[in-house]
N, C-alpha and C positions, 0 to 999 in steps of 0.2 A: 297382329299377333305374330311373333317370331317362332322359330322352330322349337326353342327350348324355354322352359319355365320351371319353377319349382314352387312348392307350397310356402306360403308366408309363415313365419314363426309365430306371429301374433294371432290370437283367436279372432276369427272374423266376427263372431257375435259381439265381442267387446268393441271392435272397431266400428261396426255398423251402429251400435248404440251411440257411440261418440259422434259418429257422422250425423245421425238424426238430430242430436242435441245441437250440434253446430249449424246444421241446416235450418233448424228452427230459429236460431239466433240470426242467421242470414235472412230468413224470411221476415223476421221482425224488423230488421234494418231496411229491408226492401219495402215493407209496407209503409214506412215513413216517407218514402219517395213516391209512392203510388199516386198521391194526391197531386204531385207535380208532374205526373205523366211520364216518369222516368223508368217505370218498371218495364222489363223486357219480356217478350214472349219466348225468347230463345236464349236461355242462359249459356248454353254451350258455345253458341256463336259469339256471345259477349266475351266469354273467357278466352276463346281463340283469338279474338281481336286484341284483347288486353295483353295477352302473352306475346302476340306478334309485335306489338309496339315496345315491349320491355325486354324482349329476348336480345341477348348480346352474343354475337358470333365472333369468335377469335379468327380473324382472317389471316393470321400468320401461317396457319397450317390447315389444309383442307381436311375436314373430318374423314377418317379412314385412310388417309394417305400413308401413314406408317405401315399399316397392315398390308397395303398394296405393294409398297416397296419391298417389304419382307418376303411376300409371296413371290414376287418377280425374282428376287435374289435367290431364293431357295430353288426355284425351278431352273434358273440358269446354272447354279452350282451342281445340280443333279445330272446335267447333260442328257436330258430326255431324248430318246430316239425319235426318228420320224414316225408319224402316225401309222404308216403301213407296217412298221416293224414292232411297234410297242407291245402288242398282245402276245408276241412270241418271246419277249424278253423276260428274264428271271425277275426283274424288278417292276413288272407291269403294274402291280397293285400300288407300289409306292409312287410311280410316275402318275398314275391316275389320281391319287390323292393330292399330288402337287398341282396338277391342272385344276382340280376341284377347288383347292385353296385359293388359287389365283382367280378363278371364276367368281368365287364368293366375294373376294375383295373388290373385284370389278363391279359386282352388283351393288356393293356399298357405295360406289362412286356414281351409280346410275348408268354405267356403261353396259347395257344389256346385250348389245351385239358382241362386244368383246367377251363378256361372260359366256355367251352361247358358244363362241368359238372354243373357249377353254373347256367347257363341259363336253363338247363334241370330241375334243382331243382326248379327254378322259375316257370317253366311251370307246375310242379307238384302242385304248389299252385294256378296257374291260367291257366288251360288247354286250354281255348278258347281265350287266349290273342294273338292277331295277332302280336303285337310288340315283344313279347317274342319269338314267332316262327321266326320272321324276324331276331332277334338277334342271334338265334341258326344258322340260315342260313348264316348269316354274318361271324360268327366265324368258321363255317365249311368251308366256302369259303376261309378264310384266312389260314386254315389248309390244303387247297387243296383237301378237300373231296368234290368234285364238285357234285357227285351223291347225297350225303347227303344234301348238300346245296340246290340242286334243289328240293328235296322232302320237305324240311322244308319251302322253300319259296312258294311252291305250296300250302302247308297247310295254310300258312299265308294269301295268296291271296284268298283262298277259304273263309276265314272269312272276309277279308277287301280288296276286289278286286281293289279299287280305291286308296289305300294307296300309296303315291308317293314314299316314301323310299323303300317300298317293291318292287314296280315296277322297281325302279332304280337297286336294287340288282338282280332282275330277269333278267334285261337287261345285267348286268355285267356277269352273268352266261352264258347267250346266246352269249355274245360277245366272251368270252373265248372259248366256244364251236364252234364258227364261224357259228352260226345260224343267218345269217345276217338279214333276213326278220323279225325274231322275235325281234332281237336287235333294229332294226330301229323302229319298232312299239312301243316297250317299251320306248325307249328314246324320241321318238316324244311325247308320252304321258307325260313323266316326264318334258320335256322342256316346254310344253304348260300348264301343270297343277300345277307345284310347285308354291305355293304362294310367295315364296321368290325369287325375281328376280336374286339375286346373285347365289343362289343354282341352279336355273333353267339354269344358264349359263353352269354348268357342264353337265347337260342333253343335252344342245346344242352341247357341245364338243363331247360327246359320240355319239350323233346322226350323226354329221358330219363324225366322224371317222368310224362309222358303214357303212355309205354309201361309204366312200372311200375304205374301205377294201372289200366291196362287188363289187367294180369295177364301181361305179357310176361316170361318167365323171364330172358332175357338182353337187356336194352335195349342199344341201340347209339347212338353219336353219329354225326353226319355227319363224314366224313373231310375235315378241313381243318386248316391250321396254326392253333393256338390263339393268342389274344392274350396280351400280357404282363400281368402283375399280376393284380389282382382282376378277375373272379371265378374265376380258374383253380383256386385251392384247393378251391372248391366242386365243380368238375368232377372233381377228383381224389378228393374224398370220395365222390361218387356211384359211382365205379369201385372203391371200397374201398382206395384208395391213400393216403387221409388218414383219421385218426380224428377224431371230434368234438372231442376234447381238443386235437388239433393245430390244428384250425380256429381256436381262440381266439387263437392267436399272430398270424396275419396280420390277424385282425379288430382286435386291439388296436393293431397297427401303423398302422391308419388314421389315428390322431391324431398320428402322428410327423411331424416336420418334413420328412423325406425323402419322404413320400408325395406324389407329384405328380399322382395321378389325381383329377380333380374328382368330387364326389359319391361319395366312397368313404371318408368319415370312419368312425370306429369305430362310431358309432350307425347309420350307413347300411349298413355291411358287416354288422353284427349283425342289422339288420332283414332283409336278404336271406338271411343264413344261417339265421335262425329259420324263415323261410318254406320254403326248399328242404329243410332237414333235417326240419322238421315234416311236409312232404309225404312224405318218405321213410318216416317213422314210420307215417303213414296207410297207405301202400302195403304196409307190413309188418303191418298189422292192429292197430296200437297207437293207436287213435282218441283215447283220453283224453290220451295223451302229445302227440299232434299238436295237440289243442285247447290244451294248455298252452303249446306253442311259438307258436301263432298269437296267443294272448292276450298273451304277452310281447312279441311283435312290435308289436301294436296299441298297447301301453302306451308304446312308444318314441316314437310319434307322428311317424314320418317319413311324413306323409300324402301327400307328393308322389311317392312311389314306387309303382309298380304293385303291388308285393308287399303294400302296406298294404290296398288294395282287395281283392286276392285273398284275403288272410287274413280279412277281414271276411266275405266270401262263404262261406269254408270254415267259419268259426265258426258261422254260421247253420245250415249243413247238419249240422254235427256235433252241435249242440244238439238238433236234431230226432231224429237217429239214436240218440244216447245216451239221450235221453228215451224213445224207443220201445223200446229194449233194456231199460231199467229197468222199463217197464210190463208187460213180458211175464211 
């Protein structure tokens, strides 16, 4: 899930009906292969593997490279002052923004250490800016410096305790640390407080998973009107109203021309689905399956999504637990 999203123009009810029809057709086709033993228990993994073999990457230009060059050039042209002087300069806000832009471009390249340096330079210009502190926390989380991320997000929340995105990141840190009570509390706030109903859906998903991982027999969502479009199918999956096979339909619709939701291409939807479904497998005790889902997610390389960093954290934990189980 990226920071920004907007509602789809198409009615979700119409799209879900079309998805169900298409899923039924897919199920009919699959049933013809069942006798031959070709049916899969994990349709999302199959889809990930299929896309991995057919995806074509233009190697002439590294994705995100133009944005990086533009951000570097803008900062160079601005003649930003040394960090120790920036906060006292008249253009401190503009200099901070330029450092933030460069940091964001570096995140897109997977250079989390470089991004952290730029975000810290932005903070030198704006020491009491909660959003800059949250950005530092986010990139440290991506770099798997969880202690540093926790310190930065605490500092951010001390300035702006009701900031939804900061509470979301704090919830992610609690989730990775398996501090379930804190995670549930954070995500309940995010799910109920995010003014964007689509973005609130991701809070609902993490709220549900935090309850599942904590052992709650019947997880619950916050009662509010859901957003249109993606990720509504994932919410329905968690409640048992969508099968994993049916999820592949709206995922593949991400690359259709009529999809008007930004940051919801097929790769991006699949990245999210692999994480949330993988977590559901973990909650059901299927750790090896969860590991495979997270690994498939990481291979898609949607590194600018929160789910990518979460999956890396979960893979590290699963590696230790599965290794310990093997040694017994």
